C-alpha positions in Angstrom: -19.4 52.2 -11.5 -19.3 48.8 -9.9 -20.5 45.9 -12.1 -20.6 42.2 -11.6 -22.0 40.1 -14.5 -22.5 36.4 -14.2 -22.6 34.1 -17.2 -22.4 30.4 -18.0 -25.7 29.2 -16.6 -28.1 27.0 -18.5 -29.8 23.7 -18.6 -27.7 20.6 -17.9 -28.5 16.9 -17.3 -27.8 15.3 -13.9 -24.1 14.4 -13.8 -23.1 17.1 -16.2 -20.9 20.1 -15.7 -21.1 23.9 -16.1 -18.6 26.7 -15.6 -19.9 30.0 -14.3 -18.1 33.2 -14.7 -18.4 36.6 -12.9 -16.8 39.4 -14.8 -16.3 42.5 -12.7 -15.3 46.1 -13.1 -15.3 49.4 -11.1 -13.4 48.2 -8.0 -10.0 46.7 -7.2 -10.9 43.0 -7.7 -7.7 41.6 -6.4 -8.3 43.1 -2.9 -11.8 41.8 -2.5 -13.1 38.5 -1.1 -15.4 36.8 -3.6 -18.3 34.4 -3.1 -20.8 32.4 -5.0 -24.3 32.2 -3.6 -27.4 30.5 -4.9 -31.1 30.7 -4.3 -33.6 28.1 -5.2 -37.3 28.8 -5.6 -38.9 29.2 -2.2 -35.6 29.0 -0.3 -33.2 31.4 1.2 -30.1 32.5 -0.5 -27.2 30.3 0.6 -23.4 30.5 0.4 -22.0 28.0 -2.0 -18.3 28.8 -2.1 -15.9 31.7 -1.2 -12.4 32.7 -2.0 -10.3 35.2 -0.2 -8.1 37.9 -1.8 -5.1 35.6 -1.2 -6.8 32.7 -2.8 -8.0 30.5 0.1 -11.2 28.7 -0.8 -14.1 27.3 1.3 -17.2 25.4 0.3 -20.6 24.4 1.6 -20.7 20.8 2.6 -23.3 20.1 -0.2 -20.9 21.0 -3.0 -17.5 19.9 -1.5 -15.7 17.7 -4.0 -17.9 18.7 -6.9 -17.5 22.5 -7.2 -14.3 24.5 -7.5 -14.1 28.2 -7.0 -11.2 30.2 -8.6 -10.3 33.7 -9.5 -8.2 35.4 -12.2 -7.0 38.7 -10.8 -5.6 39.8 -14.2 -9.0 39.3 -15.9 -10.9 40.6 -12.8 -13.1 37.4 -13.1 -14.4 34.9 -10.7 -15.2 31.3 -11.7 -17.2 28.4 -10.4 -16.6 25.0 -12.0 -19.5 22.7 -11.2 -19.2 19.0 -11.8 -21.4 16.0 -11.1 -24.4 18.3 -11.0 -27.6 17.2 -9.2 -31.2 18.4 -9.5 -30.9 20.0 -6.1 -28.2 22.3 -7.5 -30.9 24.0 -9.5 -31.0 27.7 -8.5 -30.1 31.2 -9.5 -26.4 31.7 -8.9 -25.0 35.0 -7.8 -21.5 36.3 -7.3 -20.7 38.7 -4.5 -17.7 40.9 -3.8 -16.9 42.1 -0.3 -14.3 44.0 1.6 -15.0 44.3 5.3 -12.7 47.2 5.9 -14.8 49.4 3.6 -18.1 47.8 4.6 -18.5 47.1 0.9 -20.7 44.4 -0.6 -21.5 44.2 -4.3 -23.8 41.7 -6.0 -24.3 40.5 -9.6 -27.7 40.0 -11.2 -27.5 36.2 -11.2 -27.5 33.4 -13.7 -30.0 30.5 -13.8 -28.7 26.9 -13.5 -31.2 24.1 -14.1 -30.2 20.5 -13.6 -32.9 18.2 -15.1 -33.2 15.3 -17.4 
């Protein structure tokens, strides 16, 4: 059974930091591309950052220089280090696993991040 479980969200002041984790099981993590998405109230879900199975990362312009995506293939875990957080980063953050050759896409349940003073 495939599972993706996000953790690490919470309430943080502007300028603060959080580290999100996405712990996975039920599939061969190292062979999947992994992404972080977020969805703010009343807005569409958007891609925040992605990392390929080989470790190449890409970021949305809005988070470049502030967020870092990484993966630990031994722990089957995806991370998102978020620094210099802004109120506009407030959203539910989701991790996604995908492998195009299988047409597979798996989502976690999300973790809330709130940036507010």
